[in-house]
N, C-alpha and C positions, 0 to 999 in steps of 0.2 A: 420528529425533528425536521425542521424546515431545511430545504436545500441551501447550500452556501451562497451567500452574496457578499462580495468584498465591500469593505468600508472605504477603501482607497485603491485606486488603480494607477499604475505607471505603464507607459507605453514607449517602446523604442521607436523613433521616427521611421526607421527602415522597416519595422513590422507592418507599417501601413502600405507597403508595396505588395503585400500578400493579401489575398481575399479574406482570409480568416482574421487578419489584423484589422482590416477595415470593418468587417462585420462585428467584431467585438467592441471596437470603439463606438460604433453606432448603437449597439445594444446597451453599453454602459452609459452613454450620453442620455439615452431615453429613460434609463433608470434613475437619472439624476445624480450619479455617483461623481465624486471628485476625481478628475483625471489629470495626472501630471506627466511630464515628459522626462525620460531618463536616457542617457547616452548608451547605457549598457545594462542588461539585466543582472550583470555581475557587480555593478557599482551603483546600487540604489541608495540614495541618501535622503535624509529629511523625514524618515518615518517618525511620526510624533510620539512623544513620551518624555516624562520628566526624569526617568531613570531607565536603567537597562531592562528591568523587569517589565515596565510599561511598554517600552519599545518592542520587546519580544512579543508581548501579547497583541500589540497593534500590528506587528509584522505578520502574525498568523492570520490576520484578516485583510492583508494587503496582497493584491494580485498584480504581477508584472507580466506584460505581454511583450514577448521578445522573439529573437531569432536564435535557434540553436546553431552555433557556428562550429562547434566540435562534433564532427560526425563519425568519430571513431567510437563505437559502442563498447561499453564496459562488459566484462563477462558477468555472469549471474548464476554461478553454481550454488547449490545443487539443483535449482529449479529449472534453469534454462541455460542455453549457450550464451545468449546475449541479453543485455538490458536495452530496450528501445526507449529513447529519451523523448517522451511526449510532454512531460511536465516534471517539475521539481518542487518539493515542499508540500506541506499538508496542513489543512485547517484543523485537524484533530489535536488534542492535547494529551496524548498518551505519555505518561511519565517515563516509561521505560524505553521509548523509541530510539533507535540508533541514529535517526536523523538529527537528534539533539547535538551530536558532535560532528557527523559527516557534513551537515550544512553549516555548522559553526556560527559565524556572525551573520548568516544570510538565511534566516528562518522564514522569510517571506515566500509566497507561492509564485512559481513561474510557469507560464504556459508558452509553448513554442508554436509559431504559426507557419513555419516552412515545412509543412508536413510532406509535400511531394519529395523534397530533398531527403528527408528522414526515411521515407519509404524506399526511395531509390537506393540508399545505403543498405537498408535491410535486404533488398533484392540482391545486392552484390554479395552479401554474406551467405544468402541462400544458394546463389549460383556457385560460390566457392566450395560449398559442402555437399551439393547434390551428388548422388541421389539420396544422401542421408537427409532426414528431417532436421531443420534448424528451429529451435524454440526461442521465442523472444518474450522476456518478462517486462511488462509495462508498469509495474508498481515498485520498482527498486528504490526510487527516490521520491515517491509521492503516493498518495491514495487517489489514483486517477479518476475513480468513479465519483468521488466527492466533488470533483470539478467539472465533470463531463457534461452535465446538464447545461452548462454555459458554453462550452467549446465544441462539443461533439467530435473532438479529436480521437477519442477512444473508439467511437462508433465507426469513424472512417478507417481506423486501423483494423478493427474487426472485419470490415468488409474487404479491405486490402488483402488480409491474410486468408479470408474466405475464398478468394479467387486464386490464391497461390497454390503451386503444386508441392512445394517442399518446405513450406513454412507453417508454424503454429504460434499462436499468441496465448499468453497467460497473464493474469493479473489477480491481485487479491484486494479486498476492500473491507472496511468496517462501516460502509454507508449503504443505505437501502434505496437510493435514488436511481433505480435501474429501468424505469418504465420505457424510456426512450431507446434503450438498447434491446428490447425484447423482439423487435421486428428486424433487427440487423441481419443481413445475409451472412451468417457466420459459417455455414456449411460444416459445422462440427469441428472447426479448426481453432476455436478459441475456448480455452478452459477458464471458466469463471469460478473464482474461489472466494470464500468468505472467511475472514478471521473471526474465530469464536473463542470463548474462554469461560472459565468458571464465573459464577455470579460475583464472587469476591473480587476477582481481577477487574472485571468490567466496571463494577461500582467504584472501586478505589483508584484505578489507574487509567481509565479510558474516557475522561470527560471530552465533550465536544464531538462524540461519535454517535452513530445510531444505536438504539437499544438492541439487546440480544433478540427480542421478539421481532423488531423491525428487520433485522438482518435475516432471520429465518424465513419470514414471509417473502422477502426478496429472493432468497435462495429457492423457495418453492416456485416463484414466478420464472426464475432463470431456468430451472430444471424443466418446467413445462414448455419453455420456449426452445427446448432441444439442445441447450448448451451442455457440453461436458461440465460436470460440477465437482468442486472439491472444497475441502475445508482445511485451513491452517490453524492449528492450535498453538498459539505463540503469544507471549512466552508462557511455557508451562512453569508454574510458580508454586513453590512449596509454602503455601499459607496454612494457617490452622485448619485442620479437617480437610486438607486438600483432596484426599481420595474421595470423600463424600461429595465435595464440590464438583469434581470432574465427572463423577458418575452422574450427578444431576444434569450436568451439561449434556451428556449423551442421551439421557432419558428425554430431555426436552427436544433435542435434535431429532431423535427417533420419532417422537410424537408428531412434530410439525411436518416431517417428511413422509409420514405414513401414507400409503396410497399413491405416491409419486414414483414413477418409473425412472430410476437412475442407473443406467447400465454400466457406467464406468466411474464410480465414485472413488475419489482419492482423498487421503489425509496426509498432511505434512506436519511433523512434530518438532518443535523448537523449544528447547529449555531456556529459561531466563539466563541472560548473560549481560555483563556490562564491562566497560573499560574504566580506568581511573579518570580520564578526562570526562567521560560521560557522567560519572558519579558527581563530579564537581559541578558540571553544568546543570544537572537535574536538581541538585541541592539549591542552586541559585534560582532556578526558574519555578520550581515547585517546592518551596521551603517546608511545606507541611505534609509532604508525601509520606505514605506508610511503606513505601518500597524499601525492603531490607537489602542493604548492600554492604555486608560485613566481610572484608577480605579474609579474615581468619576462618570463616565458615565456607570458603569457596576453594576451588582449584584454579590455579593460574594456567592459562593455555595460550600459547603463542598464536597471534592472529596475522592478518594481512598487514603489510607495510611495517612490520616490526612492532605493532601495537598489540600487546597481549590483552586477553579478556579473562574475566572471572566467571567460571561456570560452576555447576554443582560438583562436589567430589564424586568419584567414580561410582561408589555404592549408591549414593542418593540419585545420581543420574540414571543408573540402571533401574532403580525402583520406579522412577518417573516413566521411563520408557516402557517397562514391563506392564505397569498399571494401565497406561493409556492404550497400549496395543491390545491388552485384554478387553478393554471397553469397546474398542473398535470391532474386535472379533465378536463380542457378545451382541452388540446392537446393530452392526452393519457387517455381517459375515462375508459379504461379497466385495467389500471395499478393499482398496489397496493402500497400504501405508508406504508412501514413497521413500521416506527417510525419517530418521530421528537425528537431531544434531544439537 
């Protein structure tokens, strides 16, 4: 899979007051991309398309270069204390993704150029909590690796936290374009995680992302570069023969990582869930999806902001958790399962 190149670029005029903004404009001009001006990354208009579906698909290949004005970081439990806002939006087309609703009518990709201000705010959060370690998640609202070959914002963040005393960085990706990150001075303070899943889930629900094989080769490179490594299995989905499918996942994972020293391997396990608004949006954007979302087969669970989500019933969820934990223990006995949710 080739690295992402946007088809259309919008730039906030004030973004050109920052070195990264000017650098990106020069880069995209040399690539011959169409560049438009927008007053705000929150108010992008004129994305082409004859209907909502076409506009959505074009938005997923549109990049907006802007300034992050809201510097109050969201929380990011259970993986970290805070979400560090380097980018918003994703070029992938994962049917189940929660960004379908959290980004609403703004599915275009945004990158923020005021990195020094973002890092200064991160430092304030670290200072408030020291001597405790403060963890920052860089992939809450985007797949930052899929964009970073263009911006190098993530690489700068890795090196910023590499020099910090009380900070750690975390992010997860479905993309394999990691070569420019391998020489970053991370000093062991960035955990690099890859999202992996059964063959069925990747084939049917994760178009526009790197293949499983590409992700695993990238994980091997990352481990050899000395990064703490982890895997997120999400969403864990009860498809036909799901136990065999997830066992095969661990077999392939074990084979690819054989001979690689990974002293602190972690797994995070997240069962499939959806909200009613998400179900409606997914049906519009991916009308032929095989993703099963039958409320009568799920348990309703209250979520943040009063929006409930549908998860697997308790017995099914326990089966999922027990099965995957057993696979972790069998294939990676020294790994840590950080949580199941």
